[in-house]
C-alpha positions in Angstrom: 57.9 30.4 -11.8 54.3 29.2 -12.5 51.4 31.6 -12.4 49.1 31.3 -10.1 46.1 29.4 -10.2 42.7 30.5 -10.2 40.8 29.4 -8.1 36.8 27.7 -8.7 35.1 27.5 -5.5 31.9 24.9 -5.8 29.2 25.7 -3.5 26.4 23.1 -3.2 23.6 23.9 -0.8 24.4 21.1 1.6 23.3 18.3 3.7 23.2 16.9 8.1 26.3 14.8 8.5 24.0 12.1 9.9 20.7 10.7 9.4 19.2 11.4 13.3 16.9 13.8 14.3 20.1 15.9 16.3 22.0 16.4 13.8 18.2 17.5 11.3 17.7 20.2 13.6 20.8 21.4 13.9 20.7 21.3 10.0 17.6 22.3 9.7 17.7 25.5 11.8 20.8 27.0 10.1 19.0 26.5 6.5 15.5 27.6 7.4 16.9 30.4 9.5 18.1 31.9 6.1 15.6 34.9 5.4 16.4 34.1 1.5 14.5 30.7 2.4 11.8 31.2 4.4 11.2 34.7 3.5 8.9 36.2 6.3 9.7 38.9 8.4 11.8 38.0 11.3 9.4 37.2 14.2 7.1 35.2 12.4 10.5 33.0 10.4 11.9 32.7 14.5 8.0 31.5 15.3 7.7 29.1 12.4 11.0 27.7 12.2 11.2 27.4 16.4 6.9 27.3 16.9 6.2 24.3 14.3 9.3 22.8 11.8 11.8 22.2 14.6 9.5 20.5 16.4 8.0 18.0 14.1 10.5 17.9 11.1 13.7 16.8 12.3 12.8 12.9 13.2 10.8 12.9 9.6 13.4 14.1 7.8 15.8 12.1 9.8 13.7 8.6 8.2 14.1 10.3 5.1 17.5 11.3 5.0 18.4 7.5 6.6 16.7 5.5 3.3 19.2 6.9 0.9 22.2 6.7 3.3 25.4 5.0 2.4 28.0 3.6 4.5 30.0 6.4 3.0 27.7 9.3 4.1 25.2 11.6 2.5 24.6 11.2 -1.3 25.0 14.7 -2.4 28.4 14.7 -0.7 29.8 11.5 -1.7 28.6 12.8 -4.9 29.3 16.6 -4.7 33.1 15.4 -3.5 33.4 13.4 -6.4 32.3 16.2 -9.0 34.5 18.5 -7.5 37.9 15.9 -7.2 37.0 14.8 -11.3 36.2 18.6 -12.6 39.9 19.5 -11.0 41.4 16.2 -12.7 40.0 17.8 -16.3 40.6 21.4 -15.1 44.7 20.4 -14.8 47.0 22.7 -14.1 46.4 26.1 -13.5 43.1 25.7 -11.4 42.6 24.7 -8.0 38.9 23.6 -6.9 37.2 23.5 -3.6 33.7 22.2 -2.4 31.8 24.5 -0.4 28.7 24.0 1.7 25.7 26.9 1.7 24.6 24.9 5.1 26.7 22.4 7.0 30.5 21.1 6.0 32.5 21.7 4.5 32.1 25.4 5.1 32.3 28.1 2.6 35.0 29.5 4.4 37.0 26.0 4.8 36.6 26.4 1.0 38.4 29.9 1.0 41.1 28.8 2.9 42.0 26.2 1.3 41.8 28.1 -1.9 44.0 31.1 -0.7 46.3 28.4 1.0 46.7 27.1 -2.8 47.5 30.7 -4.3 45.0 31.6 -6.0 44.6 35.2 -6.5 41.4 35.3 -9.1 38.2 33.0 -8.0 35.5 31.8 -9.9 32.2 30.9 -7.8 30.0 28.6 -9.3 26.5 27.7 -7.0 25.9 24.1 -8.6 22.3 25.1 -9.2 21.5 25.2 -13.1 18.3 28.0 -12.5 18.3 31.1 -10.9 16.9 31.4 -7.5 17.4 33.3 -4.5 16.6 31.1 -2.1 19.6 28.8 -3.7 22.1 30.8 -5.8 21.1 34.3 -4.8 22.0 32.8 -1.1 25.1 30.7 -2.0 26.5 34.1 -3.2 25.9 36.3 -0.5 27.6 33.9 2.1 30.4 34.1 -0.1 30.9 37.2 -0.5 30.3 37.6 3.1 33.6 35.7 3.7 35.4 37.1 0.9 35.4 40.1 3.1 38.5 37.9 4.7 40.3 37.4 2.0 42.0 40.4 0.2 44.2 37.5 -1.7 41.5 37.1 -4.0 41.9 40.3 -6.1 39.5 39.3 -8.8 36.0 36.9 -8.2 33.7 36.5 -10.5 30.5 34.6 -10.0 29.7 32.0 -12.8 25.8 32.4 -14.1 23.1 30.0 -14.3 23.5 27.4 -16.9 19.9 25.6 -17.6 20.2 25.9 -21.2 24.2 25.6 -21.9 24.5 22.8 -25.0 26.6 20.9 -22.8 24.7 20.7 -19.8 21.8 20.1 -21.9 23.9 17.4 -23.9 25.2 15.6 -20.5 21.6 15.4 -19.1 21.1 13.2 -22.4 23.8 11.2 -22.1 22.9 10.3 -18.5 19.0 10.0 -19.6 19.4 7.7 -22.6 19.9 4.3 -21.0 17.3 4.6 -18.7 14.8 5.8 -21.1 15.5 3.1 -23.7 15.7 0.3 -20.8 12.3 1.8 -19.1 10.4 2.4 -22.3 8.5 5.1 -20.4 4.8 6.3 -22.2 5.5 10.1 -20.5 9.1 11.8 -19.1 8.0 13.8 -16.5 10.6 17.2 -15.5 10.9 18.0 -12.2 12.0 20.4 -10.6 12.4 21.6 -7.1 9.6 24.4 -6.2 10.0 27.7 -5.0 6.6 29.9 -2.6 5.1 32.1 -6.0 5.8 35.2 -4.1 9.6 35.0 -4.5 8.7 34.0 -8.2 6.8 37.6 -8.1 9.7 39.4 -6.3 12.2 38.5 -9.7 9.7 40.8 -11.6 10.5 44.6 -11.1 7.9 45.5 -13.3 5.0 43.6 -11.7 3.0 43.0 -14.7 5.0 39.5 -16.4 4.8 37.3 -13.7 2.5 34.4 -13.5 -0.4 36.6 -14.9 -0.7 34.3 -17.4 -0.6 30.2 -17.9 2.0 30.6 -20.7 3.5 33.5 -19.5 6.8 30.9 -18.9 6.6 29.1 -22.3 9.6 31.6 -23.6 12.3 33.4 -22.3 12.4 37.1 -23.2 13.6 40.6 -21.3 11.1 40.2 -19.3 11.3 37.0 -17.5 14.9 36.3 -18.0 15.6 35.8 -14.2 12.2 33.9 -13.3 13.0 30.8 -12.1 10.0 29.2 -13.7 10.9 30.5 -17.0 14.4 29.0 -16.7 13.1 26.0 -15.5 10.6 25.8 -18.6 13.6 26.7 -20.9 15.7 23.9 -19.4 12.7 21.2 -20.5 12.7 22.5 -23.4 16.4 22.5 -24.3 16.6 18.9 -22.6 14.0 17.7 -24.6 15.6 18.5 -27.6 18.7 17.2 -26.6 17.5 13.8 -25.3 15.5 14.3 -27.6 11.5 13.3 -26.9 8.6 13.8 -29.3 6.1 17.0 -28.7 3.4 16.1 -25.7 5.8 13.6 -24.9 6.7 15.0 -21.5 5.6 17.7 -19.1 7.2 19.6 -16.4 6.0 20.2 -12.4 8.1 21.3 -9.4 8.6 19.6 -5.8 9.3 19.8 -2.5 6.6 22.3 -1.2 7.0 23.4 2.3 4.7 24.9 4.1 0.8 26.5 3.2 1.5 29.3 0.7 1.2 28.5 -2.4 4.5 27.4 -4.5 5.2 26.5 -8.1 2.8 24.6 -10.5 2.0 22.3 -11.5 2.9 21.0 -8.8 4.5 16.8 -9.1 1.8 15.5 -7.0 -1.1 17.1 -9.2 1.0 16.2 -12.0 1.3 12.2 -11.6 -2.1 12.3 -10.5 -2.8 13.5 -13.9 -1.0 11.5 -15.7 -2.5 8.4 -14.4 -5.9 9.9 -15.1 -5.0 9.8 -18.7 -3.7 6.4 -18.7 0.3 6.8 -18.5 1.5 3.6 -16.9 5.2 4.0 -17.2 6.8 7.3 -16.4 10.6 8.2 -16.1 10.9 11.2 -14.0 14.1 13.7 -14.8 15.1 15.6 -11.5 17.4 19.1 -13.5 17.7 21.4 -11.0 20.0 18.9 -8.8 23.1 17.8 -10.4 23.3 15.3 -8.0 21.8 12.9 -6.3 20.2 13.6 -3.1 17.6 13.9 -0.9 15.0 15.4 -3.5 16.2 13.1 -6.1 16.7 9.3 -4.3 14.0 9.5 -1.7 11.5 11.9 -2.5 11.0 10.9 -6.4 12.7 7.5 -6.8 11.4 6.2 -3.3 8.0 8.2 -2.1 6.6 9.4 -6.0 7.6 6.1 -7.1 5.7 4.4 -4.3 2.3 6.4 -4.8 2.6 5.8 -8.3 2.5 1.9 -8.3 -0.3 2.9 -5.1 -2.4 4.2 -8.0 -2.2 1.7 -10.4 1.2 2.7 -12.1 3.2 0.3 -13.5 6.6 1.8 -13.1 8.3 4.4 -12.1 11.9 5.5 -13.5 14.0 7.8 -11.6 16.8 8.9 -14.3 20.0 9.6 -12.2 21.2 12.8 -12.0 24.8 14.0 -13.3 26.7 13.2 -10.4 30.2 13.0 -11.8 29.2 11.6 -15.4 32.1 11.9 -18.2 29.8 14.4 -20.2 29.0 16.5 -17.6 33.4 17.0 -15.8 33.9 17.6 -19.7 30.5 20.0 -19.9 31.2 21.9 -16.4 35.3 22.5 -17.7 34.6 24.3 -20.4 32.1 26.9 -18.2 35.1 27.5 -16.3 37.3 27.6 -18.4 35.0 30.2 -20.3 34.7 31.8 -17.3 38.0 32.3 -16.1 38.3 34.2 -19.5 37.0 36.9 -18.1 39.4 37.0 -14.7 42.3 36.9 -16.6 43.3 37.6 -20.3 45.8 34.9 -20.5 43.6 32.3 -19.6 42.5 30.2 -22.7 38.8 30.8 -23.6 36.8 27.6 -25.4 34.4 27.0 -27.6 31.1 24.9 -26.7 31.5 21.7 -29.2 28.1 20.5 -31.5 26.0 18.6 -30.5 25.9 15.4 -31.4 23.1 14.2 -33.5 20.7 11.4 -31.7 18.1 9.8 -33.0 14.4 10.2 -30.8 14.0 7.7 -28.4 10.5 6.1 -29.1 8.2 6.9 -25.9 5.5 4.2 -25.8 
């Protein structure tokens, strides 16, 4: 009799089911009602959401989604499904893989039911966010463990940690980025990450004495900032720049997708684009390593809107590097991460050591 498979629950943020104002209103109402996303007292959050955001944002967001929507649906859903299928094939026998969305379809409950139905008694939960933030990973894990109260069949459960500086993750990004960089020949590469409010950064500093107290507080990881989202983003930049590789001074880091009036992680992508143009940069490439699949924030916010703004400011070109999606190098790296984590669930599962990164020649930034 074959042993029960290890269940692998992949968790993505989510997507509306159509690029229409009603669909966006439903999606945003669920998403922004989450107290980990808008971390305000409940009455203020309700007033902001129902008094301001849901009155204005659904139509604008629907227009943005319509620009990237495909005949098969949302890019985030399409690429996430493709990644899930490819990972399942790579893992092979002994694993059952299911995708759940924190907001929208398919639900986390639906994915857990599928894994339980496949006979899984051990569960690995992998929120597909490379850097840890309470609004993304924290919220996803809270929802999963809330749902697990209904599934006593999972005797062992483990959460996969962030992979922000994993060598396989960095090598996969390098493999994806090199063709675009070699074709576009940018003068500069910008690593643009999803932003979060600075108050959420400070909440992750238990001492209250380290976070954002200096301009270089995120330049290196230490015991003081190991769980800081911004510090993990800068660590990702360093890892990817070394893996691609890029020369010192030819790249920078910024944060996009600000919502509301609160101060968000700095520097902002809009400000960094303006600075690069003032410095005379004409050809720019942008990599978005807080997303493992292409979505609204990569395809529309950067690939369309930021590019249009860049060209309007006199820039010559802005090339968006595609996300990891279901690239074979990413599937290989993801499978090794899953197998290593599964070893902690069951000593009978084989552990894998990451392979050494292949050597590479620096891509010229002209």
